[in-house]
N, C-alpha and C positions, 0 to 999 in steps of 0.2 A: 555678791556671790560671784565667784569666778568658775567658769566651766571650760574644760578642754575636751574636745570630742572630735569625732569624725562624722561627716555628713554622708548619709546613704540615701540616694534617690533611685526609686524603682529597683531596689536590691543591688545597686552598684554604688561603690564609694565614689564620691564626687572628687574630681580633679580640676574643676572649673573655678578659677579665682573670682569670677563674677557671681557665683552663687552666694546667697546670704542666708543667715539665720536671724530671726527676730524674736525677742522675748516680749510677751505682753502680760500685763496684769490689769484686770478690769478694763480692757480695751485700750490701755495706755502703754505706749512703747517703753520698755524698761531696759532694753539692750539690743544692739545690732552688731553683727560681725560678718566679715567675708571669710572665705576659705583662704588659708595661707599655706604655702609650701614650706616644710621644715627640712632644711638641708641635712641635718644630723640624722634624722630618721628616714629621709627620702620618701616622705608621705605628706599628704595634705591634711590639715587640721583646722578646727574652728576654735578660736580663743575668744570667748564671750564673757563679758562682764554684765551682770544683771543688777540693776540699781533698785533700792527700796529705802523707804524711811522707817520701816519696822524691822525688828529683829527676826520675826517669824510670822507665819500665818498668811502670807500672800500666795495665792494660787497663780502659778506661772504657766502660760501657754506658749508654745513655740510654733512659728510658721517658717516655711522654707521658700525662698525665692530661687527657682531653678532657671538660670539665665538662658539655658539652651531652648527653653520653651518660649 
């Protein structure tokens, strides 16, 4: 599964390229991505690929690494 999104930390959209988003399923890391600046939109986005061996049914949890903390 591919996810394109914007990361919001403490009600502010992130512009820190060292921030990360991690996807977990049953405690196993299924994907990880940093924030990326998109010149065309002049905004920061997350492009995250979440891997799985099943077509459906995996519960995915997300964690954020806020590099400023």
